[in-house]
N, CA, C and O atoms as a Tripos MOL2 file, in Angstrom:
@<TRIPOS>MOLECULE
protein
  288   287    72     0     0
PROTEIN
NO_CHARGES

@<TRIPOS>ATOM
      1 N           0.7650    3.6630   16.2900 N.3       1 UNK1
      2 CA          0.0060    4.7850   15.7800 C.3       1 UNK1
      3 C          -0.4170    4.4630   14.3470 C.2       1 UNK1
      4 O           0.3800    3.9670   13.5510 O.2       1 UNK1
      5 N          -1.6730    4.7500   14.0320 N.am      2 UNK2
      6 CA         -2.1290    4.5660   12.6570 C.3       2 UNK2
      7 C          -1.5610    5.6620   11.7760 C.2       2 UNK2
      8 O          -1.6890    6.8480   12.0830 O.2       2 UNK2
      9 N          -0.9410    5.2650   10.6930 N.am      3 UNK3
     10 CA         -0.3990    6.2050    9.7200 C.3       3 UNK3
     11 C          -1.3880    6.3460    8.5730 C.2       3 UNK3
     12 O          -1.6550    7.4570    8.1160 O.2       3 UNK3
     13 N          -1.9330    5.2300    8.1070 N.am      4 UNK4
     14 CA         -2.8620    5.2090    6.9790 C.3       4 UNK4
     15 C          -4.2050    4.6770    7.4470 C.2       4 UNK4
     16 O          -4.3430    3.4840    7.7190 O.2       4 UNK4
     17 N          -5.1890    5.5510    7.5410 N.am      5 UNK5
     18 CA         -6.5130    5.1250    7.9710 C.3       5 UNK5
     19 C          -7.2440    4.3610    6.8730 C.2       5 UNK5
     20 O          -8.0220    3.4540    7.1680 O.2       5 UNK5
     21 N          -7.0080    4.7100    5.6280 N.am      6 UNK6
     22 CA         -7.6960    4.0410    4.5140 C.3       6 UNK6
     23 C          -7.3840    2.5470    4.4780 C.2       6 UNK6
     24 O          -8.2710    1.7300    4.2330 O.2       6 UNK6
     25 N          -6.1220    2.1920    4.7220 N.am      7 UNK7
     26 CA         -5.6930    0.7980    4.6630 C.3       7 UNK7
     27 C          -5.4570    0.2000    6.0530 C.2       7 UNK7
     28 O          -5.1820   -0.9940    6.1760 O.2       7 UNK7
     29 N          -5.5620    1.0190    7.0900 N.am      8 UNK8
     30 CA         -5.3620    0.5400    8.4520 C.3       8 UNK8
     31 C          -3.9230    0.1380    8.7440 C.2       8 UNK8
     32 O          -3.6740   -0.8670    9.4100 O.2       8 UNK8
     33 N          -2.9710    0.9320    8.2380 N.am      9 UNK9
     34 CA         -1.5520    0.6150    8.3970 C.3       9 UNK9
     35 C          -0.9620    1.4510    9.5310 C.2       9 UNK9
     36 O          -1.1480    2.6660    9.5900 O.2       9 UNK9
     37 N          -0.2480    0.7720   10.4260 N.am     10 UNK10
     38 CA          0.3810    1.4560   11.5540 C.3      10 UNK10
     39 C           1.8680    1.6810   11.2820 C.2      10 UNK10
     40 O           2.4450    1.1070   10.3590 O.2      10 UNK10
     41 N           2.4630    2.5260   12.1070 N.am     11 UNK11
     42 CA          3.9030    2.7490   11.9890 C.3      11 UNK11
     43 C           4.6630    1.4600   12.2830 C.2      11 UNK11
     44 O           5.7200    1.2180   11.7000 O.2      11 UNK11
     45 N           4.1420    0.6400   13.1730 N.am     12 UNK12
     46 CA          4.7680   -0.6430   13.4760 C.3      12 UNK12
     47 C           4.7720   -1.5760   12.2770 C.2      12 UNK12
     48 O           5.7430   -2.3000   12.0560 O.2      12 UNK12
     49 N           3.7010   -1.5660   11.5060 N.am     13 UNK13
     50 CA          3.6460   -2.3940   10.3010 C.3      13 UNK13
     51 C           4.6380   -1.9010    9.2450 C.2      13 UNK13
     52 O           5.2230   -2.7040    8.5180 O.2      13 UNK13
     53 N           4.8220   -0.6010    9.1630 N.am     14 UNK14
     54 CA          5.8060   -0.0410    8.2300 C.3      14 UNK14
     55 C           7.2040   -0.4750    8.6480 C.2      14 UNK14
     56 O           7.9990   -0.9090    7.8140 O.2      14 UNK14
     57 N           7.5040   -0.3590    9.9350 N.am     15 UNK15
     58 CA          8.8200   -0.7820   10.4300 C.3      15 UNK15
     59 C           9.0370   -2.2790   10.2010 C.2      15 UNK15
     60 O          10.1220   -2.7010    9.8010 O.2      15 UNK15
     61 N           8.0190   -3.0610   10.4540 N.am     16 UNK16
     62 CA          8.1260   -4.5100   10.2640 C.3      16 UNK16
     63 C           8.4050   -4.8450    8.8020 C.2      16 UNK16
     64 O           9.1920   -5.7470    8.5170 O.2      16 UNK16
     65 N           7.7750   -4.1380    7.8830 N.am     17 UNK17
     66 CA          8.0240   -4.3700    6.4560 C.3      17 UNK17
     67 C           9.4930   -4.1080    6.1160 C.2      17 UNK17
     68 O          10.0840   -4.8180    5.3030 O.2      17 UNK17
     69 N          10.0740   -3.0870    6.7410 N.am     18 UNK18
     70 CA         11.4870   -2.7780    6.5050 C.3      18 UNK18
     71 C          12.3620   -3.8570    7.1360 C.2      18 UNK18
     72 O          13.3340   -4.2940    6.5220 O.2      18 UNK18
     73 N          12.0350   -4.2880    8.3410 N.am     19 UNK19
     74 CA         12.8120   -5.3490    8.9890 C.3      19 UNK19
     75 C          12.7450   -6.6490    8.1980 C.2      19 UNK19
     76 O          13.6600   -7.4700    8.2660 O.2      19 UNK19
     77 N          11.6630   -6.8360    7.4480 N.am     20 UNK20
     78 CA         11.5020   -8.0420    6.6370 C.3      20 UNK20
     79 C          12.1240   -7.9080    5.2450 C.2      20 UNK20
     80 O          12.0660   -8.8460    4.4500 O.2      20 UNK20
     81 N          12.7230   -6.7400    4.9440 N.am     21 UNK21
     82 CA         13.4650   -6.6290    3.7040 C.3      21 UNK21
     83 C          13.1180   -5.4890    2.7730 C.2      21 UNK21
     84 O          13.8370   -5.2690    1.7990 O.2      21 UNK21
     85 N          12.0510   -4.7560    3.0270 N.am     22 UNK22
     86 CA         11.7340   -3.6090    2.1670 C.3      22 UNK22
     87 C          12.8240   -2.5540    2.3290 C.2      22 UNK22
     88 O          13.2680   -2.2740    3.4420 O.2      22 UNK22
     89 N          13.2490   -1.9740    1.2160 N.am     23 UNK23
     90 CA         14.3640   -1.0210    1.2530 C.3      23 UNK23
     91 C          13.9880    0.3670    0.7610 C.2      23 UNK23
     92 O          14.8600    1.2250    0.6180 O.2      23 UNK23
     93 N          12.7020    0.6070    0.4970 N.am     24 UNK24
     94 CA         12.2830    1.9190    0.0080 C.3      24 UNK24
     95 C          10.8100    2.1310    0.3330 C.2      24 UNK24
     96 O          10.0950    1.1970    0.6950 O.2      24 UNK24
     97 N          10.3750    3.3810    0.1950 N.am     25 UNK25
     98 CA          8.9600    3.6850    0.4140 C.3      25 UNK25
     99 C           8.1040    2.9110   -0.5810 C.2      25 UNK25
    100 O           7.0460    2.3930   -0.2240 O.2      25 UNK25
    101 N           8.5550    2.8330   -1.8160 N.am     26 UNK26
    102 CA          7.7960    2.1120   -2.8400 C.3      26 UNK26
    103 C           7.5640    0.6510   -2.4320 C.2      26 UNK26
    104 O           6.4540    0.1340   -2.5600 O.2      26 UNK26
    105 N           8.6090    0.0010   -1.9450 N.am     27 UNK27
    106 CA          8.4740   -1.3940   -1.5230 C.3      27 UNK27
    107 C           7.5420   -1.5190   -0.3190 C.2      27 UNK27
    108 O           6.7520   -2.4600   -0.2400 O.2      27 UNK27
    109 N           7.6320   -0.5810    0.6120 N.am     28 UNK28
    110 CA          6.7480   -0.5930    1.7800 C.3      28 UNK28
    111 C           5.3000   -0.3860    1.3310 C.2      28 UNK28
    112 O           4.3920   -1.0510    1.8290 O.2      28 UNK28
    113 N           5.0920    0.5210    0.4070 N.am     29 UNK29
    114 CA          3.7420    0.7730   -0.1060 C.3      29 UNK29
    115 C           3.1670   -0.4830   -0.7570 C.2      29 UNK29
    116 O           2.0030   -0.8210   -0.5430 O.2      29 UNK29
    117 N           3.9890   -1.1740   -1.5530 N.am     30 UNK30
    118 CA          3.5290   -2.3980   -2.2020 C.3      30 UNK30
    119 C           3.2260   -3.4970   -1.1780 C.2      30 UNK30
    120 O           2.2880   -4.2740   -1.3560 O.2      30 UNK30
    121 N           4.0210   -3.5590   -0.1110 N.am     31 UNK31
    122 CA          3.8520   -4.6070    0.8960 C.3      31 UNK31
    123 C           2.6790   -4.3470    1.8330 C.2      31 UNK31
    124 O           2.0080   -5.2840    2.2640 O.2      31 UNK31
    125 N           2.4310   -3.0770    2.1500 N.am     32 UNK32
    126 CA          1.4260   -2.7580    3.1700 C.3      32 UNK32
    127 C           0.1750   -2.0770    2.6240 C.2      32 UNK32
    128 O          -0.8840   -2.1420    3.2480 O.2      32 UNK32
    129 N           0.2830   -1.4320    1.4800 N.am     33 UNK33
    130 CA         -0.8400   -0.6690    0.9400 C.3      33 UNK33
    131 C          -0.8890    0.7610    1.4340 C.2      33 UNK33
    132 O          -1.7900    1.5130    1.0610 O.2      33 UNK33
    133 N           0.0680    1.1530    2.2720 N.am     34 UNK34
    134 CA          0.0910    2.5150    2.8010 C.3      34 UNK34
    135 C           0.2070    3.5240    1.6490 C.2      34 UNK34
    136 O           1.0130    3.3430    0.7360 O.2      34 UNK34
    137 N          -0.5960    4.5740    1.7010 N.am     35 UNK35
    138 CA         -0.5320    5.6360    0.7100 C.3      35 UNK35
    139 C          -1.0960    5.2790   -0.6430 C.2      35 UNK35
    140 O          -0.8800    6.0130   -1.6070 O.2      35 UNK35
    141 N          -1.8150    4.1690   -0.7460 N.am     36 UNK36
    142 CA         -2.2860    3.7390   -2.0550 C.3      36 UNK36
    143 C          -3.7010    4.1980   -2.3880 C.2      36 UNK36
    144 O          -4.1840    3.9600   -3.4960 O.2      36 UNK36
    145 N          -4.3730    4.8570   -1.4340 N.am     37 UNK37
    146 CA         -5.7230    5.3460   -1.7450 C.3      37 UNK37
    147 C          -5.7290    6.8670   -1.8190 C.2      37 UNK37
    148 O          -5.4750    7.4250   -2.8860 O.2      37 UNK37
    149 N          -6.0050    7.5300   -0.7490 N.am     38 UNK38
    150 CA         -6.1360    8.9900   -0.8080 C.3      38 UNK38
    151 C          -4.7850    9.6950   -0.8250 C.2      38 UNK38
    152 O          -4.6760   10.7980   -1.3620 O.2      38 UNK38
    153 N          -3.7480    9.0750   -0.2430 N.am     39 UNK39
    154 CA         -2.4080    9.6460   -0.2670 C.3      39 UNK39
    155 C          -2.0980   10.6650    0.8040 C.2      39 UNK39
    156 O          -0.9810   11.1810    0.8460 O.2      39 UNK39
    157 N          -3.0420   10.9730    1.6690 N.am     40 UNK40
    158 CA         -2.8020   11.9800    2.7120 C.3      40 UNK40
    159 C          -1.7550   11.5450    3.7250 C.2      40 UNK40
    160 O          -1.1610   12.3780    4.4110 O.2      40 UNK40
    161 N          -1.5310   10.2450    3.8180 N.am     41 UNK41
    162 CA         -0.5860    9.7230    4.8010 C.3      41 UNK41
    163 C           0.8350    9.6110    4.2530 C.2      41 UNK41
    164 O           1.7540    9.2690    4.9970 O.2      41 UNK41
    165 N           1.0280    9.8900    2.9810 N.am     42 UNK42
    166 CA          2.3200    9.6360    2.3290 C.3      42 UNK42
    167 C           3.4800   10.3400    3.0260 C.2      42 UNK42
    168 O           4.5400    9.7400    3.2020 O.2      42 UNK42
    169 N           3.3060   11.5840    3.4220 N.am     43 UNK43
    170 CA          4.4100   12.3250    4.0520 C.3      43 UNK43
    171 C           4.8400   11.6680    5.3640 C.2      43 UNK43
    172 O           6.0340   11.5020    5.6140 O.2      43 UNK43
    173 N           3.8750   11.2980    6.1960 N.am     44 UNK44
    174 CA          4.2040   10.6660    7.4730 C.3      44 UNK44
    175 C           4.7900    9.2850    7.2250 C.2      44 UNK44
    176 O           5.7540    8.8920    7.8820 O.2      44 UNK44
    177 N           4.2170    8.5490    6.2860 N.am     45 UNK45
    178 CA          4.7160    7.2050    5.9800 C.3      45 UNK45
    179 C           6.1560    7.2760    5.4810 C.2      45 UNK45
    180 O           6.9910    6.4710    5.8930 O.2      45 UNK45
    181 N           6.4510    8.2150    4.6130 N.am     46 UNK46
    182 CA          7.8210    8.3770    4.1000 C.3      46 UNK46
    183 C           8.7810    8.7280    5.2320 C.2      46 UNK46
    184 O           9.9200    8.2600    5.2520 O.2      46 UNK46
    185 N           8.3250    9.5520    6.1740 N.am     47 UNK47
    186 CA          9.1600    9.9180    7.3120 C.3      47 UNK47
    187 C           9.4770    8.6910    8.1610 C.2      47 UNK47
    188 O          10.6210    8.5140    8.5800 O.2      47 UNK47
    189 N           8.4880    7.8430    8.4200 N.am     48 UNK48
    190 CA          8.7050    6.6200    9.1950 C.3      48 UNK48
    191 C           9.6780    5.7090    8.4580 C.2      48 UNK48
    192 O          10.5640    5.1150    9.0730 O.2      48 UNK48
    193 N           9.5150    5.5970    7.1440 N.am     49 UNK49
    194 CA         10.4200    4.7650    6.3400 C.3      49 UNK49
    195 C          11.8450    5.2960    6.4290 C.2      49 UNK49
    196 O          12.7760    4.5280    6.6720 O.2      49 UNK49
    197 N          12.0260    6.6060    6.2350 N.am     50 UNK50
    198 CA         13.3690    7.2060    6.2930 C.3      50 UNK50
    199 C          14.0200    6.9720    7.6530 C.2      50 UNK50
    200 O          15.1720    6.5460    7.7300 O.2      50 UNK50
    201 N          13.2810    7.2490    8.7210 N.am     51 UNK51
    202 CA         13.8320    7.0790   10.0740 C.3      51 UNK51
    203 C          14.2100    5.6250   10.3370 C.2      51 UNK51
    204 O          15.2690    5.3460   10.8990 O.2      51 UNK51
    205 N          13.3560    4.7120    9.9370 N.am     52 UNK52
    206 CA         13.6110    3.2990   10.1940 C.3      52 UNK52
    207 C          14.7950    2.8000    9.3770 C.2      52 UNK52
    208 O          15.6390    2.0650    9.8900 O.2      52 UNK52
    209 N          14.8620    3.1960    8.1100 N.am     53 UNK53
    210 CA         16.0010    2.7840    7.2820 C.3      53 UNK53
    211 C          17.3070    3.3310    7.8450 C.2      53 UNK53
    212 O          18.3230    2.6370    7.8430 O.2      53 UNK53
    213 N          17.2860    4.5660    8.3260 N.am     54 UNK54
    214 CA         18.4710    5.1610    8.9330 C.3      54 UNK54
    215 C          18.8800    4.3850   10.1780 C.2      54 UNK54
    216 O          20.0630    4.1090   10.3790 O.2      54 UNK54
    217 N          17.9100    4.0340   11.0100 N.am     55 UNK55
    218 CA         18.2090    3.2630   12.2200 C.3      55 UNK55
    219 C          18.7610    1.8870   11.8920 C.2      55 UNK55
    220 O          19.7020    1.4250   12.5380 O.2      55 UNK55
    221 N          18.1830    1.2270   10.8940 N.am     56 UNK56
    222 CA         18.6510   -0.1010   10.4920 C.3      56 UNK56
    223 C          20.0810   -0.0150    9.9610 C.2      56 UNK56
    224 O          20.9280   -0.8380   10.3090 O.2      56 UNK56
    225 N          20.3440    0.9770    9.1210 N.am     57 UNK57
    226 CA         21.6820    1.1330    8.5560 C.3      57 UNK57
    227 C          22.7020    1.4540    9.6390 C.2      57 UNK57
    228 O          23.8270    0.9550    9.5960 O.2      57 UNK57
    229 N          22.3270    2.2780   10.6060 N.am     58 UNK58
    230 CA         23.2340    2.6000   11.7100 C.3      58 UNK58
    231 C          23.5270    1.3610   12.5500 C.2      58 UNK58
    232 O          24.6670    1.1330   12.9560 O.2      58 UNK58
    233 N          22.5020    0.5700   12.8040 N.am     59 UNK59
    234 CA         22.6820   -0.6450   13.5910 C.3      59 UNK59
    235 C          23.5820   -1.6320   12.8610 C.2      59 UNK59
    236 O          24.4350   -2.2700   13.4780 O.2      59 UNK59
    237 N          23.3960   -1.7600   11.5530 N.am     60 UNK60
    238 CA         24.2320   -2.6680   10.7740 C.3      60 UNK60
    239 C          25.6770   -2.2000   10.7640 C.2      60 UNK60
    240 O          26.5960   -3.0160   10.8260 O.2      60 UNK60
    241 N          25.8820   -0.9000   10.6880 N.am     61 UNK61
    242 CA         27.2480   -0.3590   10.6600 C.3      61 UNK61
    243 C          27.9490   -0.5840   12.0040 C.2      61 UNK61
    244 O          29.1520   -0.8390   12.0430 O.2      61 UNK61
    245 N          27.1990   -0.4890   13.0970 N.am     62 UNK62
    246 CA         27.8240   -0.6580   14.4060 C.3      62 UNK62
    247 C          28.1410   -2.1200   14.7070 C.2      62 UNK62
    248 O          28.9990   -2.4060   15.5430 O.2      62 UNK62
    249 N          27.4630   -3.0430   14.0380 N.am     63 UNK63
    250 CA         27.7210   -4.4610   14.2470 C.3      63 UNK63
    251 C          28.6740   -5.0460   13.2240 C.2      63 UNK63
    252 O          29.0440   -6.2170   13.3200 O.2      63 UNK63
    253 N          29.0740   -4.2560   12.2530 N.am     64 UNK64
    254 CA         29.9930   -4.7520   11.2270 C.3      64 UNK64
    255 C          31.3510   -5.0270   11.8690 C.2      64 UNK64
    256 O          31.8990   -4.1670   12.5580 O.2      64 UNK64
    257 N          31.8840   -6.2020   11.6490 N.am     65 UNK65
    258 CA         33.1860   -6.5150   12.2480 C.3      65 UNK65
    259 C          34.3010   -5.6950   11.6120 C.2      65 UNK65
    260 O          34.2920   -5.4220   10.4110 O.2      65 UNK65
    261 N          35.2390   -5.3170   12.4290 N.am     66 UNK66
    262 CA         36.3930   -4.5870   11.9170 C.3      66 UNK66
    263 C          37.2860   -5.5990   11.1850 C.2      66 UNK66
    264 O          37.7380   -6.5840   11.7680 O.2      66 UNK66
    265 N          37.5190   -5.3400    9.9390 N.am     67 UNK67
    266 CA         38.3080   -6.2520    9.1260 C.3      67 UNK67
    267 C          39.5920   -5.5360    8.7290 C.2      67 UNK67
    268 O          39.5650   -4.4060    8.2410 O.2      67 UNK67
    269 N          40.6810   -6.1930    8.9400 N.am     68 UNK68
    270 CA         41.9420   -5.6180    8.4910 C.3      68 UNK68
    271 C          42.6500   -6.6700    7.6480 C.2      68 UNK68
    272 O          42.6400   -7.8610    7.9570 O.2      68 UNK68
    273 N          43.2480   -6.2000    6.6040 N.am     69 UNK69
    274 CA         43.9480   -7.0830    5.6980 C.3      69 UNK69
    275 C          45.4470   -6.9460    5.9240 C.2      69 UNK69
    276 O          45.9900   -5.8430    5.9940 O.2      69 UNK69
    277 N          46.0850   -8.0750    6.0330 N.am     70 UNK70
    278 CA         47.5150   -8.0920    6.2190 C.3      70 UNK70
    279 C          48.1240   -8.6660    4.9330 C.2      70 UNK70
    280 O          47.7870   -9.7780    4.5250 O.2      70 UNK70
    281 N          49.0150   -7.9070    4.3030 N.am     71 UNK71
    282 CA         49.6130   -8.4180    3.0700 C.3      71 UNK71
    283 C          50.3960   -9.7040    3.3500 C.2      71 UNK71
    284 O          51.0740   -9.8280    4.3700 O.2      71 UNK71
    285 N          50.2870  -10.6350    2.4370 N.am     72 UNK72
    286 CA         50.9780  -11.9220    2.6070 C.3      72 UNK72
    287 C          52.4200  -11.8520    2.1680 C.2      72 UNK72
    288 O          53.1380  -12.8490    2.2470 O.2      72 UNK72
@<TRIPOS>BOND
     1     1     2 1
     2     2     3 1
     3     3     4 2
     4     3     5 am
     5     5     6 1
     6     6     7 1
     7     7     8 2
     8     7     9 am
     9     9    10 1
    10    10    11 1
    11    11    12 2
    12    11    13 am
    13    13    14 1
    14    14    15 1
    15    15    16 2
    16    15    17 am
    17    17    18 1
    18    18    19 1
    19    19    20 2
    20    19    21 am
    21    21    22 1
    22    22    23 1
    23    23    24 2
    24    23    25 am
    25    25    26 1
    26    26    27 1
    27    27    28 2
    28    27    29 am
    29    29    30 1
    30    30    31 1
    31    31    32 2
    32    31    33 am
    33    33    34 1
    34    34    35 1
    35    35    36 2
    36    35    37 am
    37    37    38 1
    38    38    39 1
    39    39    40 2
    40    39    41 am
    41    41    42 1
    42    42    43 1
    43    43    44 2
    44    43    45 am
    45    45    46 1
    46    46    47 1
    47    47    48 2
    48    47    49 am
    49    49    50 1
    50    50    51 1
    51    51    52 2
    52    51    53 am
    53    53    54 1
    54    54    55 1
    55    55    56 2
    56    55    57 am
    57    57    58 1
    58    58    59 1
    59    59    60 2
    60    59    61 am
    61    61    62 1
    62    62    63 1
    63    63    64 2
    64    63    65 am
    65    65    66 1
    66    66    67 1
    67    67    68 2
    68    67    69 am
    69    69    70 1
    70    70    71 1
    71    71    72 2
    72    71    73 am
    73    73    74 1
    74    74    75 1
    75    75    76 2
    76    75    77 am
    77    77    78 1
    78    78    79 1
    79    79    80 2
    80    79    81 am
    81    81    82 1
    82    82    83 1
    83    83    84 2
    84    83    85 am
    85    85    86 1
    86    86    87 1
    87    87    88 2
    88    87    89 am
    89    89    90 1
    90    90    91 1
    91    91    92 2
    92    91    93 am
    93    93    94 1
    94    94    95 1
    95    95    96 2
    96    95    97 am
    97    97    98 1
    98    98    99 1
    99    99   100 2
   100    99   101 am
   101   101   102 1
   102   102   103 1
   103   103   104 2
   104   103   105 am
   105   105   106 1
   106   106   107 1
   107   107   108 2
   108   107   109 am
   109   109   110 1
   110   110   111 1
   111   111   112 2
   112   111   113 am
   113   113   114 1
   114   114   115 1
   115   115   116 2
   116   115   117 am
   117   117   118 1
   118   118   119 1
   119   119   120 2
   120   119   121 am
   121   121   122 1
   122   122   123 1
   123   123   124 2
   124   123   125 am
   125   125   126 1
   126   126   127 1
   127   127   128 2
   128   127   129 am
   129   129   130 1
   130   130   131 1
   131   131   132 2
   132   131   133 am
   133   133   134 1
   134   134   135 1
   135   135   136 2
   136   135   137 am
   137   137   138 1
   138   138   139 1
   139   139   140 2
   140   139   141 am
   141   141   142 1
   142   142   143 1
   143   143   144 2
   144   143   145 am
   145   145   146 1
   146   146   147 1
   147   147   148 2
   148   147   149 am
   149   149   150 1
   150   150   151 1
   151   151   152 2
   152   151   153 am
   153   153   154 1
   154   154   155 1
   155   155   156 2
   156   155   157 am
   157   157   158 1
   158   158   159 1
   159   159   160 2
   160   159   161 am
   161   161   162 1
   162   162   163 1
   163   163   164 2
   164   163   165 am
   165   165   166 1
   166   166   167 1
   167   167   168 2
   168   167   169 am
   169   169   170 1
   170   170   171 1
   171   171   172 2
   172   171   173 am
   173   173   174 1
   174   174   175 1
   175   175   176 2
   176   175   177 am
   177   177   178 1
   178   178   179 1
   179   179   180 2
   180   179   181 am
   181   181   182 1
   182   182   183 1
   183   183   184 2
   184   183   185 am
   185   185   186 1
   186   186   187 1
   187   187   188 2
   188   187   189 am
   189   189   190 1
   190   190   191 1
   191   191   192 2
   192   191   193 am
   193   193   194 1
   194   194   195 1
   195   195   196 2
   196   195   197 am
   197   197   198 1
   198   198   199 1
   199   199   200 2
   200   199   201 am
   201   201   202 1
   202   202   203 1
   203   203   204 2
   204   203   205 am
   205   205   206 1
   206   206   207 1
   207   207   208 2
   208   207   209 am
   209   209   210 1
   210   210   211 1
   211   211   212 2
   212   211   213 am
   213   213   214 1
   214   214   215 1
   215   215   216 2
   216   215   217 am
   217   217   218 1
   218   218   219 1
   219   219   220 2
   220   219   221 am
   221   221   222 1
   222   222   223 1
   223   223   224 2
   224   223   225 am
   225   225   226 1
   226   226   227 1
   227   227   228 2
   228   227   229 am
   229   229   230 1
   230   230   231 1
   231   231   232 2
   232   231   233 am
   233   233   234 1
   234   234   235 1
   235   235   236 2
   236   235   237 am
   237   237   238 1
   238   238   239 1
   239   239   240 2
   240   239   241 am
   241   241   242 1
   242   242   243 1
   243   243   244 2
   244   243   245 am
   245   245   246 1
   246   246   247 1
   247   247   248 2
   248   247   249 am
   249   249   250 1
   250   250   251 1
   251   251   252 2
   252   251   253 am
   253   253   254 1
   254   254   255 1
   255   255   256 2
   256   255   257 am
   257   257   258 1
   258   258   259 1
   259   259   260 2
   260   259   261 am
   261   261   262 1
   262   262   263 1
   263   263   264 2
   264   263   265 am
   265   265   266 1
   266   266   267 1
   267   267   268 2
   268   267   269 am
   269   269   270 1
   270   270   271 1
   271   271   272 2
   272   271   273 am
   273   273   274 1
   274   274   275 1
   275   275   276 2
   276   275   277 am
   277   277   278 1
   278   278   279 1
   279   279   280 2
   280   279   281 am
   281   281   282 1
   282   282   283 1
   283   283   284 2
   284   283   285 am
   285   285   286 1
   286   286   287 1
   287   287   288 2
@<TRIPOS>SUBSTRUCTURE
     1 UNK1         2 RESIDUE 1 A UNK
     2 UNK2         6 RESIDUE 1 A UNK
     3 UNK3        10 RESIDUE 1 A UNK
     4 UNK4        14 RESIDUE 1 A UNK
     5 UNK5        18 RESIDUE 1 A UNK
     6 UNK6        22 RESIDUE 1 A UNK
     7 UNK7        26 RESIDUE 1 A UNK
     8 UNK8        30 RESIDUE 1 A UNK
     9 UNK9        34 RESIDUE 1 A UNK
    10 UNK10       38 RESIDUE 1 A UNK
    11 UNK11       42 RESIDUE 1 A UNK
    12 UNK12       46 RESIDUE 1 A UNK
    13 UNK13       50 RESIDUE 1 A UNK
    14 UNK14       54 RESIDUE 1 A UNK
    15 UNK15       58 RESIDUE 1 A UNK
    16 UNK16       62 RESIDUE 1 A UNK
    17 UNK17       66 RESIDUE 1 A UNK
    18 UNK18       70 RESIDUE 1 A UNK
    19 UNK19       74 RESIDUE 1 A UNK
    20 UNK20       78 RESIDUE 1 A UNK
    21 UNK21       82 RESIDUE 1 A UNK
    22 UNK22       86 RESIDUE 1 A UNK
    23 UNK23       90 RESIDUE 1 A UNK
    24 UNK24       94 RESIDUE 1 A UNK
    25 UNK25       98 RESIDUE 1 A UNK
    26 UNK26      102 RESIDUE 1 A UNK
    27 UNK27      106 RESIDUE 1 A UNK
    28 UNK28      110 RESIDUE 1 A UNK
    29 UNK29      114 RESIDUE 1 A UNK
    30 UNK30      118 RESIDUE 1 A UNK
    31 UNK31      122 RESIDUE 1 A UNK
    32 UNK32      126 RESIDUE 1 A UNK
    33 UNK33      130 RESIDUE 1 A UNK
    34 UNK34      134 RESIDUE 1 A UNK
    35 UNK35      138 RESIDUE 1 A UNK
    36 UNK36      142 RESIDUE 1 A UNK
    37 UNK37      146 RESIDUE 1 A UNK
    38 UNK38      150 RESIDUE 1 A UNK
    39 UNK39      154 RESIDUE 1 A UNK
    40 UNK40      158 RESIDUE 1 A UNK
    41 UNK41      162 RESIDUE 1 A UNK
    42 UNK42      166 RESIDUE 1 A UNK
    43 UNK43      170 RESIDUE 1 A UNK
    44 UNK44      174 RESIDUE 1 A UNK
    45 UNK45      178 RESIDUE 1 A UNK
    46 UNK46      182 RESIDUE 1 A UNK
    47 UNK47      186 RESIDUE 1 A UNK
    48 UNK48      190 RESIDUE 1 A UNK
    49 UNK49      194 RESIDUE 1 A UNK
    50 UNK50      198 RESIDUE 1 A UNK
    51 UNK51      202 RESIDUE 1 A UNK
    52 UNK52      206 RESIDUE 1 A UNK
    53 UNK53      210 RESIDUE 1 A UNK
    54 UNK54      214 RESIDUE 1 A UNK
    55 UNK55      218 RESIDUE 1 A UNK
    56 UNK56      222 RESIDUE 1 A UNK
    57 UNK57      226 RESIDUE 1 A UNK
    58 UNK58      230 RESIDUE 1 A UNK
    59 UNK59      234 RESIDUE 1 A UNK
    60 UNK60      238 RESIDUE 1 A UNK
    61 UNK61      242 RESIDUE 1 A UNK
    62 UNK62      246 RESIDUE 1 A UNK
    63 UNK63      250 RESIDUE 1 A UNK
    64 UNK64      254 RESIDUE 1 A UNK
    65 UNK65      258 RESIDUE 1 A UNK
    66 UNK66      262 RESIDUE 1 A UNK
    67 UNK67      266 RESIDUE 1 A UNK
    68 UNK68      270 RESIDUE 1 A UNK
    69 UNK69      274 RESIDUE 1 A UNK
    70 UNK70      278 RESIDUE 1 A UNK
    71 UNK71      282 RESIDUE 1 A UNK
    72 UNK72      286 RESIDUE 1 A UNK
């Protein structure tokens, strides 16, 4: 789905920017150009960023190995 018509940015491109290392809306905006012209897409773009970051963080937490320390 197109999120930003001015720059031609899709929700998939926003997600890909996060998967490639962007950690905030600001970083996604710098990487993709989303929300940099008229700004009407900013609310939807921020929502996609929030949802994707939450999903990435949840996935990382579920794959984190259980570590237990045993005193020597």
